[in-house]
N, C-alpha and C positions, 0 to 999 in steps of 0.2 A: 485536699489530701496532703499530709506532711511529706516533705522531701524524702524522709527515710522510708516511708511506706511506698512511695512511688519507686524508689530505687530497688526495694525488696521485691516489687512485683515484676521486675524485668526478668527475662529468661536468663538462666545461669550462663555466665560467661560473656554476656553482651557488653556489660560495662567495661570489663577488662579488654575485650576486643576493640571497643571504640577508643580506649585510651592507649592502645599499643602503638609504638612508633611506626611499625610497618603499615598499619591501617591509616595513620595520619599521613604518611607519605603517599599512600594510594589516593587519598582524597585530594592532596595537592596536585598529584599528576593528573587526576581526572579533571581538575579545574584548568590546568595548563593545556591539556590535549584538546579541550573544547575549542580553543582558539584556532590552532592550525587545521583541525579536522573540519570545523565549520567554514573556514576560509576555502578549503579544498572543495567542500560540498557546495558552497555558494558558487564557486567557479564552474563546477560540473553542471549544476541545474541551470545556471544562466546560459552556458554554452548550449546545453540540450534544448532549452527553450528558444534560443535564437535560431538554431538549426531547424527546429520544427517550424518556426514562423517562416523561414526562408523557403523550406520545401513545400509547404502547404498554402502559403499565401503570396509571398513575393514572387517566387519562380513562376507560378501559373499566370500571374499578371504580366510578367515580363514576356511570356509566350502568347499574350493576347487574350487570355481567359479572365473573366471577371471573378471566377473562383475555380478551384480544382475540378476538372471534368470527371465524369464517372469512372473513366479508365485509369485515372492517375494512380490509384493504389497498386495496380498491377506491376508497372515497372519499379515503383518506389519500393515495394516489399520484395520484389525479385532482387533488387540491388542490396537490400538489407540482408537477405539470405546469403548472397554471394560474399558480402563483407563479413558476415558472422561465421560462416562455415570454417575458415581456417583458424579463427579465434577459439572456437569451441572444440576443435580437434587437435590443435598443436600447442597452444599457449598454456603456461602453468595456471591452474585454476579453472581452465576451460570456460572462461567468461562468467564464472559464478554458478551457483546451483540452479537447477531447473525450477522455474517458478511454482509449479504445482506441488513441489515438495515443501513449500512454506517460506517464511521470511528468515527463520533462524538457522540453527545448525552450528557446527564448530566455527570458531573465530576464523575470519579470512586472514591468511598469512600475507605479509607485505609483498612477497613475490607474486602473489595472485592478483593484486590490485590492478596492475595495468590491463590484464585481460578483462576484468570486470568493467572497468571504465570504457574500454574500447568496444566491448560487446554491447553495452548500454547505448553508447553513442552511435553504433552501427545500426541498431534496431529501433530505438524509441523515436528519434526524430523522423524516421522514414515511415512510421505508421504502425509499428508493432503495438498490438492492443494490450499493453501492459503499462504499469506505472513505474516511477523512478525510485520507489521506497526501498526495494530490495538492493539495487546497486548502491544506493546511498549508505545503507547499513553495512554492506560489505566494505565499501570505501572507508567508512569511519572505523570499522573494526581493524582493517589492515593497517591504517595509518597509526592507530593507537598502539598497536603492537610493535611499531617501529621504536617506541620509547624504551623497550626492554630487549635485552639480548636473547638469542635462542637458548643459551645456557640457563639464563634466569627463568625463562618460561618452562624449561624442562625440570628445573629444580623446584618450582612452585606451580603445581598443576592447576591451582585455583586462580592464579594471577592472570593468565591469558583470557579465560572466560570473563572475568570481571572487567579487565581493561578493554577487551573487545566489545563487551556490551556497553560500556560507558562511551566508547568511541561511536558505536552505532547510534545511540540515543542523541549524541551531540550532532551527528550528521543529519538526522531526520527531525530535529527539534522544531523546525519551522515548516517543513514541507507538509505536515499534517495540520498546520494552522496554529499549533500551540505546543510548547515543550511538555506540557502536562500530558498530552495524548501519548507522546513517545514514552514517557516514564511509566504511565499506567500500562501501556502495552507490554513493556518489559516485565513489570511486576506480575501481571496476570499470566503472561506466557511462561514465566519461569516456574510458576506453581509452587512457590516457596512460602514459608511462614516463619514467624518468630525472629530469632537472631539472623537466620539466613536472609530473610527478607530485608532487614535493615542493612546488612552488609552490602547487598546488591543495590538497594534503593539509593543510598546516599551518593555514591559515585555517579550513578546515572542521572539523578536530579541535578547534581552540581554541573556535570559536563553538558547536559541538555540546556540548562539555564544559560551557561556561558555561550553555548552554540547559538541559542535563540537571540541573544544580545548581539552577537557578531552578524548573524543573518540580517537582523533588523537594521543595524547600523550601516552595513555595506549596501543593503537594498536602497536605503535612503540616500546614501552618498553617491552611488553609481547610477541610480535610476533604472537599473536592470531589473527585469521581471524574472521570477523563479518559477512561475506557474504552480504555486502551492495550491493544495486542495482547499478551496474556499468558495463561499457563496456571497458575492457582493450584495445581492438582493434576494430576499425570500418572501413567499406569500405570507400574509398576516395570519398568525395562528389564533386559535381560540381554545378554550378549555375543552378537553376531550369529553364526549358524551357517550351514551350507550351505542349509538350508531358507529362511532369511530372504533370502538372495541369489537363490535359485531362484525365489521368488515376488516379491521386491522389485524385480527388474529389469523383468519384464513389468508390474508395478504402476506403475512409473515411466513406462513407455511409455503405458499406458492414461491415466494422469493427464495426461500431456503432450498426448495427442490430445484429451482433454476440454477442456483449457485453450485449445488452438488452435481447437477448434470454437467455443468461446465468443467468442474474439477475432475469428474470421471472421464470426460473426453480428454482432458489434459493428461491423465495417467495413461490412457491408451496411446497418445502421441509420444509421451515420454518413452514408452516401451518401443514404439516404432522407430524413433530416432536413436535408440541405443545402438543400433547396428547401421553400418553405412551412414554414419552421422552427417558427414558433409553434404552428400547428395540429398538426403532426406530432410536436412535442415532447410536447404534451399526450396525443396518442394513444399514444405510446411509454410514457409514464408510466403510463397506464391499463393497458397491456399488461403492464408489470412488475407492477402490482398484481394482475392476473389470474393471473399465474404464481404469486405468493405465495399468493393465495387458493386456487389449485388444489392447492398442497401441503397446506394445512390441510384441504381437503375430502377429499383422497385418503388422508390419514393419520389424521385426527381429532386432530392435534396443533395446538399454537399456531402461528398464522401468523408470529409474531415470530421463530420459528426460521429461517424462510426469508427474512425481510425484513432490512433494515439491512446493516451491513458484515460481521457475523458474529463479532465479538469475544466477545460473551456466549455465543453458541451453541457456539463453539469451546471455551470454558472448560468448559461443561456436558458436552460430548462427551468431552473428555479426562478429566474428573473421574469420569464414570460411563458408560463405553462400553456396559455391559450394559443400560442403560436404553433403548438405541436398537436396535430390530429392524433387520435387514438391509434389509427392505423400506422402512422409514422413511428409512434412510440413502440408498438408491438414489433414492427419491422426492425427497429433499433435493437430491441432485446434479442430478436431471432438472429440477425446477421452479426451484430457485435458480439453476442453471446457465443456464437459458433467460432468467430475469429478469436475470441478470448480463450475458449477452450483449447483450440489448436496451439495458440501462442504459449499457453501455460505449460505445455509439454515439449515445446521445441525451441522457443526463442528465449531471450533473457530479459528480466524485468521483475516488477512486483505485481502481485495479484489483487491488491486491495482497491486501487483507484478505479479500474474499469468496473469492478463489482459494485462499487457504490453508485456509479452512474446507471448500471442495469437495475439496481434496486429502486433508484429514484424514478426511472422511466416506468417501471411497473407500478409504482405508487401513484404517479401522476395519471397514468392510464386508468387506474382504478378510482381516481378521484371523482369521476362522474357518477359512481354508484350512489343510490339514495342514502343519505345519512352519513356519508364519509367526508367528501370534500378534498380538494387538491392539497390543501395545507397538511391535513392529517395523513393523506396518502404519501406525500413526499417524505414526511418525517418518519413514518413507519417503514417505508421502503428503504430509506438510507440506513436506518438502524438495523433492520433485519438483514440487509445484504452484508453489512460489515460483520455482524455476529455470525452469519452463516459461513462466510468465506474464511474467517479466522477462528471461529468457535471461541471467541473471547467476548462475551456479552458486555462486560463492564467497559472494556476498551471501546467497543462499538457505541455504547451509550454516550461515553465522554466525547468521542469523535463527532457524533451527530449533534451533541449539545454545542460543541465549538462551531460547527458549520452553521447551525441555525441561529446562533447568537442570542439576542434578546427574545427571540420567538421560542426558544427552547423551554423556558420555564413552564409555560402553559401546557406544552406537549410532553413533559417529562414522564407522566404515568404511561402514556402510550408508547414512548420510546423504550422504556424499560420492559414492558410486556412484549413488544414486538421483538426486541433483542433476545430475550430469554426464549420465547417460542421458536424463533428462527434457529437459535443455537441448539436447542434440544432436537428440533426437527432434522437439522443437518446431521447431527450425531447419529440419530436413529436411521436416517436414510443411508448414511455412509456404511453403517453396519450391515445393511441389507445389500447394498451395491457392491461391496468388496471390503478388503482389509482396511481397518481403521487407522488412518495416518493422521498425525497432528498437522493441522493446517498452518499453524505458526508455532515454531519451536523456540524455546528459550535456551540459555546457556547450558542447561542440564538435560535438554530434551533434543537430541540431535535429529535433524530432518534429512540428512543425507549421509 
């Protein structure tokens, strides 16, 4: 196609917008903010991972236990609630938005960043069944807005959402295993097209790419672990056949129903903690601890498997599915799912990481069905869970592809179908269960 024809096919005004000095400065700022934002995010996730390791592994051994005993989550989560209560009631920003309301929303203001960081560090390492993705996005958004004055933000209404989104993608560029996942999430969540899509996409890709580079470099240089969502080892996949789809589609429906049930529970607890917030936040944290302890009592396994965000347990499950009896997997879904639902409405963190583990557990549990297999069940479960909890099927498919690595190519048709089926099922069940709330909001779709 000739260059003139290509230019003529562009949406009106796009060429002028990309050539404008203001947009050029925005791209430059996006690239520059990727460095400090990713450094701050790296420090946050490294500290959170080290605290988690100390609470759940080092400290029990210092007290003479080979692993955390079944009752360990009770005092740990009680402490988390006590630390979190004054943050969510007194500090600006209240520790960030409630997880069940989604990942997005208005940009986090710089003054709100301390409460977001403190709330995440108070809850996540002590066993809150939530992920680090929402605090990271808020951290990146708040730090990015430090680059412009309040007066400039007020005079340019579109500037804050663009910079905030770019900062968010830089912060989560590596925690999802790839900067591409963060960029796709932003694109799909924003629900934009044409020139608007390009305007939002370019700063986000630029900042996330710089952020991923900094994450990778600092991780190699310092040797610190950030606990990113990853699968070091996965079962060997095969081309999906009729049996995979015969079981994969109902599996996706079941996963979606479980995700919606957890989110519905989260909305109930969000309403519960809206009044007498401090006391009820502590009560909810203790209830999460009871769910985790219940898993350890019921299975005789470590409570750490049901606590926390689930990255480590997901890696263990994918590396050795045979080590997990079906009863243990179902208990994990029951107890961790209940704890996740309570935490969604009362604590602070992200909703996606635990959901992915729950979907993986259901998939592996269904792997023994005739004609399905553990490999297909794992892939379909992860893809369906991500799509159901976010209602972003493209993002879920890309995330599952990144997690499965070289095994994803053969499973791609099943991943896509499971993602779409789960997304549609979740939307339909949400309409029946209550008001339809976006699970993940972009810069133009407020979630709070």
